TORLO-213237 format. One record per residue (C-alpha): residue in three letters; residue number from 0; z, x, y. Coordinates in Angstrom, 1 decimal. Example, Ala and Ser with C-alpha at 12.3 -4.5 7.8 and 13.67 -1.06 7.14 Angstrom:
BEGIN
aa | i | up | east | north
ALA | 0 | 7.8 | 12.3 | -4.5 .
SER | 1 | 7.1 | 13.7 | -1.1 .
//
This chain:
BEGIN
aa | i | up | east | north
GLY | 0 | 16.0 | -32.0 | -105.7 .
PHE | 1 | 12.8 | -31.8 | -103.5 .
TRP | 2 | 12.4 | -35.6 | -104.2 .
ARG | 3 | 15.6 | -36.1 | -102.9 .
PHE | 4 | 15.1 | -33.9 | -99.7 .
ALA | 5 | 11.7 | -35.4 | -99.2 .
ALA | 6 | 13.4 | -39.1 | -99.4 .
GLU | 7 | 15.9 | -38.2 | -96.7 .
HIS | 8 | 13.6 | -36.3 | -94.3 .
TRP | 9 | 10.3 | -38.2 | -94.8 .
ARG | 10 | 10.2 | -38.6 | -91.0 .
THR | 11 | 10.5 | -35.2 | -89.9 .
GLY | 12 | 7.7 | -34.6 | -92.4 .
ILE | 13 | 5.5 | -36.9 | -91.0 .
THR | 14 | 6.3 | -35.6 | -87.4 .
GLU | 15 | 5.4 | -32.0 | -88.7 .
ALA | 16 | 2.1 | -33.0 | -90.4 .
ARG | 17 | 1.0 | -35.0 | -87.2 .
GLY | 18 | 1.6 | -31.6 | -85.2 .
VAL | 19 | -0.5 | -29.6 | -87.5 .
LEU | 20 | -3.4 | -31.9 | -87.6 .
SER | 21 | -3.3 | -33.0 | -83.8 .
THR | 22 | -3.3 | -30.4 | -80.8 .
ARG | 23 | -2.4 | -33.4 | -78.6 .
SER | 24 | 0.6 | -34.4 | -80.9 .
TYR | 25 | 1.9 | -30.9 | -80.9 .
MET | 26 | 1.6 | -30.5 | -77.2 .
ASN | 27 | 3.6 | -33.6 | -76.4 .
ALA | 28 | 6.5 | -32.7 | -78.6 .
ALA | 29 | 6.1 | -29.0 | -76.8 .
GLN | 30 | 6.4 | -30.7 | -73.3 .
ARG | 31 | 10.0 | -32.1 | -74.2 .
TYR | 32 | 11.2 | -28.1 | -74.1 .
VAL | 33 | 8.5 | -26.9 | -71.6 .
PRO | 34 | 7.4 | -30.0 | -69.3 .
SER | 35 | 4.7 | -27.4 | -67.6 .
ILE | 36 | 3.1 | -26.3 | -70.7 .
GLY | 37 | -0.6 | -27.2 | -71.1 .
ALA | 38 | -3.5 | -27.3 | -73.7 .
ALA | 39 | -4.6 | -24.0 | -71.8 .
ASP | 40 | -1.4 | -22.2 | -72.8 .
VAL | 41 | -1.8 | -22.5 | -76.4 .
ARG | 42 | -4.4 | -21.9 | -79.0 .
ARG | 43 | -4.4 | -23.2 | -82.6 .
GLY | 44 | -3.4 | -20.5 | -84.9 .
GLY | 45 | -2.7 | -19.8 | -88.8 .
LEU | 46 | -0.2 | -21.9 | -90.6 .
GLY | 47 | 3.0 | -20.4 | -91.5 .
LEU | 48 | 4.8 | -21.0 | -94.4 .
ARG | 49 | 8.6 | -20.3 | -95.4 .
ALA | 50 | 9.8 | -20.5 | -99.1 .
GLN | 51 | 13.3 | -22.4 | -99.2 .
ALA | 52 | 15.0 | -23.2 | -102.1 .
VAL | 53 | 16.6 | -26.5 | -102.6 .
GLY | 54 | 19.3 | -27.6 | -104.7 .
ARG | 55 | 19.3 | -30.6 | -107.3 .
ASP | 56 | 21.2 | -32.5 | -104.7 .
GLY | 57 | 18.2 | -32.4 | -102.3 .
SER | 58 | 20.3 | -29.9 | -100.1 .
LEU | 59 | 19.0 | -26.7 | -98.9 .
VAL | 60 | 20.3 | -23.7 | -100.5 .
ASP | 61 | 21.3 | -20.8 | -98.6 .
ASP | 62 | 19.9 | -17.3 | -98.3 .
PHE | 63 | 21.7 | -16.3 | -101.6 .
VAL | 64 | 23.4 | -18.0 | -104.0 .
ILE | 65 | 25.4 | -15.8 | -106.5 .
GLU | 66 | 26.4 | -17.5 | -109.9 .
GLN | 67 | 28.5 | -16.2 | -112.6 .
ARG | 68 | 28.1 | -17.8 | -116.2 .
ASP | 69 | 29.0 | -16.7 | -119.6 .
GLY | 70 | 29.4 | -13.0 | -118.3 .
VAL | 71 | 26.1 | -13.2 | -116.6 .
THR | 72 | 25.8 | -12.6 | -112.8 .
ALA | 73 | 22.6 | -14.0 | -111.0 .
ILE | 74 | 21.3 | -13.7 | -107.6 .
ARG | 75 | 19.0 | -16.6 | -106.7 .
ASN | 76 | 16.8 | -17.3 | -103.6 .
ALA | 77 | 17.0 | -13.6 | -102.3 .
PRO | 78 | 14.7 | -13.7 | -99.3 .
SER | 79 | 13.1 | -10.5 | -99.9 .
PRO | 80 | 13.0 | -7.4 | -101.9 .
ALA | 81 | 14.5 | -5.4 | -99.0 .
ALA | 82 | 17.3 | -7.9 | -99.1 .
THR | 83 | 17.7 | -7.9 | -102.8 .
SER | 84 | 17.9 | -4.0 | -102.7 .
SER | 85 | 20.6 | -4.0 | -99.8 .
LEU | 86 | 23.7 | -1.9 | -100.6 .
ALA | 87 | 26.0 | -4.4 | -98.7 .
ILE | 88 | 24.8 | -7.4 | -101.1 .
ALA | 89 | 25.2 | -5.0 | -104.1 .
GLU | 90 | 28.9 | -4.3 | -103.0 .
HIS | 91 | 29.7 | -8.0 | -102.6 .
VAL | 92 | 28.0 | -8.8 | -106.0 .
VAL | 93 | 30.1 | -6.0 | -107.3 .
ALA | 94 | 33.3 | -6.9 | -106.0 .
ARG | 95 | 32.4 | -10.8 | -107.3 .
MET | 96 | 32.2 | -9.5 | -110.8 .
GLY | 97 | 35.5 | -7.9 | -110.4 .
LEU | 98 | 34.4 | -4.3 | -110.9 .
GLY | 99 | 34.8 | -2.7 | -107.3 .
ARG | 100 | 37.3 | -0.2 | -106.2 .
//
């Protein structure tokens, strides 16, 4: 699915890479939203990454995908250990399994 996603969004990827590599390019893009911002207002920082699951068709997957097959319930793409231990999510999964109250 990654290659399908990349083929559809390659222009955005190039734009993002350009902003990472060039402060001037980043500032030009930022000035569309905040016209008064200038080079003195920003400083280069570390890169941030966010994991994102992609479906086989190239679509972005929601934070949680709950699938049931052959009596097995699986949760994929859980964003954090805290979220996976959430009682609200546990209640939702139990209800989907037909085991709820």
